[in-house]
Every structure is written in structure tokens, then in C-alpha cells.
VMD Tcl script that builds the backbone (N, CA, C; Angstrom):
set m [mol new atoms 135]
animate dup $m
set s [atomselect $m all]
$s set {name element resname resid chain x y z} {
  {N N MET 1 A -6.442 2.258 -5.392}
  {CA C MET 1 A -5.844 0.946 -5.318}
  {C C MET 1 A -6.102 0.337 -3.934}
  {N N HIS 2 A -5.999 1.161 -2.916}
  {CA C HIS 2 A -6.183 0.681 -1.549}
  {C C HIS 2 A -7.556 0.011 -1.390}
  {N N GLY 3 A -8.582 0.681 -1.859}
  {CA C GLY 3 A -9.930 0.127 -1.757}
  {C C GLY 3 A -10.094 -1.160 -2.554}
  {N N PHE 4 A -9.484 -1.211 -3.731}
  {CA C PHE 4 A -9.542 -2.421 -4.550}
  {C C PHE 4 A -8.907 -3.596 -3.810}
  {N N LEU 5 A -7.778 -3.359 -3.158}
  {CA C LEU 5 A -7.129 -4.441 -2.410}
  {C C LEU 5 A -8.041 -4.955 -1.297}
  {N N HIS 6 A -8.787 -4.053 -0.661}
  {CA C HIS 6 A -9.768 -4.500 0.337}
  {C C HIS 6 A -10.838 -5.372 -0.318}
  {N N LEU 7 A -11.290 -4.962 -1.485}
  {CA C LEU 7 A -12.345 -5.719 -2.173}
  {C C LEU 7 A -11.917 -7.132 -2.539}
  {N N ILE 8 A -10.615 -7.325 -2.775}
  {CA C ILE 8 A -10.164 -8.677 -3.131}
  {C C ILE 8 A -9.607 -9.434 -1.926}
  {N N GLY 9 A -9.853 -8.897 -0.713}
  {CA C GLY 9 A -9.574 -9.666 0.486}
  {C C GLY 9 A -8.417 -9.234 1.357}
  {N N TYR 10 A -7.689 -8.216 0.956}
  {CA C TYR 10 A -6.578 -7.756 1.795}
  {C C TYR 10 A -7.104 -6.873 2.912}
  {N N ASP 11 A -6.378 -6.860 4.024}
  {CA C ASP 11 A -6.745 -6.021 5.160}
  {C C ASP 11 A -5.480 -5.567 5.863}
  {N N HIS 12 A -5.646 -4.702 6.858}
  {CA C HIS 12 A -4.485 -4.191 7.583}
  {C C HIS 12 A -4.786 -4.059 9.072}
  {N N GLU 13 A -5.389 -5.108 9.606}
  {CA C GLU 13 A -5.703 -5.106 11.032}
  {C C GLU 13 A -4.475 -5.392 11.890}
  {N N THR 14 A -3.509 -6.109 11.362}
  {CA C THR 14 A -2.265 -6.363 12.090}
  {C C THR 14 A -1.120 -5.680 11.347}
  {N N ASP 15 A 0.008 -5.519 12.021}
  {CA C ASP 15 A 1.171 -4.905 11.381}
  {C C ASP 15 A 1.633 -5.714 10.177}
  {N N ASP 16 A 1.621 -7.030 10.295}
  {CA C ASP 16 A 2.039 -7.876 9.169}
  {C C ASP 16 A 1.115 -7.709 7.967}
  {N N GLU 17 A -0.188 -7.671 8.224}
  {CA C GLU 17 A -1.144 -7.464 7.136}
  {C C GLU 17 A -0.947 -6.092 6.496}
  {N N ALA 18 A -0.715 -5.086 7.329}
  {CA C ALA 18 A -0.505 -3.732 6.814}
  {C C ALA 18 A 0.739 -3.670 5.948}
  {N N ASP 19 A 1.810 -4.304 6.394}
  {CA C ASP 19 A 3.049 -4.324 5.607}
  {C C ASP 19 A 2.830 -5.001 4.260}
  {N N GLU 20 A 2.139 -6.130 4.272}
  {CA C GLU 20 A 1.883 -6.861 3.031}
  {C C GLU 20 A 1.027 -6.032 2.069}
  {N N MET 21 A -0.027 -5.438 2.597}
  {CA C MET 21 A -0.937 -4.670 1.755}
  {C C MET 21 A -0.252 -3.424 1.205}
  {N N GLU 22 A 0.500 -2.734 2.041}
  {CA C GLU 22 A 1.186 -1.519 1.605}
  {C C GLU 22 A 2.245 -1.833 0.555}
  {N N THR 23 A 2.964 -2.919 0.741}
  {CA C THR 23 A 3.974 -3.317 -0.244}
  {C C THR 23 A 3.323 -3.599 -1.589}
  {N N LEU 24 A 2.242 -4.341 -1.582}
  {CA C LEU 24 A 1.543 -4.656 -2.824}
  {C C LEU 24 A 0.991 -3.388 -3.472}
  {N N GLU 25 A 0.438 -2.519 -2.660}
  {CA C GLU 25 A -0.100 -1.257 -3.175}
  {C C GLU 25 A 1.001 -0.435 -3.850}
  {N N ARG 26 A 2.155 -0.332 -3.211}
  {CA C ARG 26 A 3.278 0.417 -3.783}
  {C C ARG 26 A 3.742 -0.200 -5.098}
  {N N GLU 27 A 3.830 -1.526 -5.142}
  {CA C GLU 27 A 4.285 -2.214 -6.357}
  {C C GLU 27 A 3.326 -1.980 -7.521}
  {N N ILE 28 A 2.043 -2.083 -7.260}
  {CA C ILE 28 A 1.053 -1.888 -8.320}
  {C C ILE 28 A 1.087 -0.446 -8.814}
  {N N LEU 29 A 1.107 0.504 -7.892}
  {CA C LEU 29 A 1.132 1.910 -8.289}
  {C C LEU 29 A 2.397 2.239 -9.071}
  {N N ALA 30 A 3.536 1.712 -8.651}
  {CA C ALA 30 A 4.792 1.954 -9.369}
  {C C ALA 30 A 4.706 1.394 -10.783}
  {N N HIS 31 A 4.122 0.223 -10.917}
  {CA C HIS 31 A 3.958 -0.390 -12.241}
  {C C HIS 31 A 3.097 0.488 -13.153}
  {N N LEU 32 A 2.157 1.204 -12.554}
  {CA C LEU 32 A 1.274 2.090 -13.312}
  {C C LEU 32 A 1.862 3.488 -13.490}
  {N N GLY 33 A 3.048 3.725 -12.929}
  {CA C GLY 33 A 3.693 5.028 -13.052}
  {C C GLY 33 A 3.154 6.075 -12.093}
  {N N ILE 34 A 2.539 5.630 -11.006}
  {CA C ILE 34 A 1.963 6.540 -10.015}
  {C C ILE 34 A 2.920 6.627 -8.827}
  {N N PRO 35 A 3.224 7.858 -8.367}
  {CA C PRO 35 A 4.164 8.017 -7.248}
  {C C PRO 35 A 3.688 7.319 -5.967}
  {N N ASP 36 A 4.643 6.946 -5.148}
  {CA C ASP 36 A 4.390 6.280 -3.870}
  {C C ASP 36 A 3.616 7.212 -2.938}
  {N N PRO 37 A 2.393 6.856 -2.557}
  {CA C PRO 37 A 1.597 7.720 -1.686}
  {C C PRO 37 A 2.098 7.741 -0.240}
  {N N TYR 38 A 2.992 6.833 0.106}
  {CA C TYR 38 A 3.490 6.756 1.477}
  {C C TYR 38 A 4.861 7.405 1.648}
  {N N ALA 39 A 5.456 7.896 0.582}
  {CA C ALA 39 A 6.815 8.433 0.632}
  {C C ALA 39 A 6.924 9.623 1.579}
  {N N ASP 40 A 5.975 10.545 1.552}
  {CA C ASP 40 A 6.031 11.716 2.433}
  {C C ASP 40 A 5.970 11.305 3.894}
  {N N ARG 41 A 5.135 10.328 4.207}
  {CA C ARG 41 A 5.001 9.857 5.591}
  {C C ARG 41 A 6.326 9.299 6.093}
  {N N GLU 42 A 7.040 8.581 5.247}
  {CA C GLU 42 A 8.310 7.980 5.651}
  {C C GLU 42 A 9.401 9.026 5.823}
  {N N ARG 43 A 9.369 10.080 5.015}
  {CA C ARG 43 A 10.376 11.138 5.159}
  {C C ARG 43 A 10.207 11.878 6.472}
  {N N MET 44 A 8.989 11.935 7.008}
  {CA C MET 44 A 8.717 12.635 8.264}
  {C C MET 44 A 9.224 11.858 9.471}
  {N N ASN 45 A 9.367 10.546 9.336}
  {CA C ASN 45 A 9.774 9.712 10.485}
  {C C ASN 45 A 11.249 9.651 10.629}
}
mol reanalyze $m
mol bondsrecalc $m
mol representation Tube
mol addrep $m
């Protein structure tokens, strides 16, 4: 999904862009029934 979002114009060069892209990625994956790939990273912080 991450690569697809890049192909349609999303990027993560700034914190705001990263937040937007990550949020969209999480929403799409959740809709498809795929676990959040960032959940482990957040539990570590």
C-alpha cells in the first residue's frame, strides 16, 4: 500500500506529509482487514 500511495502522488518528506500518508495507509489497510503495520513501533515509544 505504501508504494501505491507514492505512485499516486503521496510523499513523506515533511512530518505533515508523513502523518497524512500514514493515516491514509492505516485506513486503507484496516478497510481490507490487514493489521496496522505501525502498531509495534508505537508500542515501543
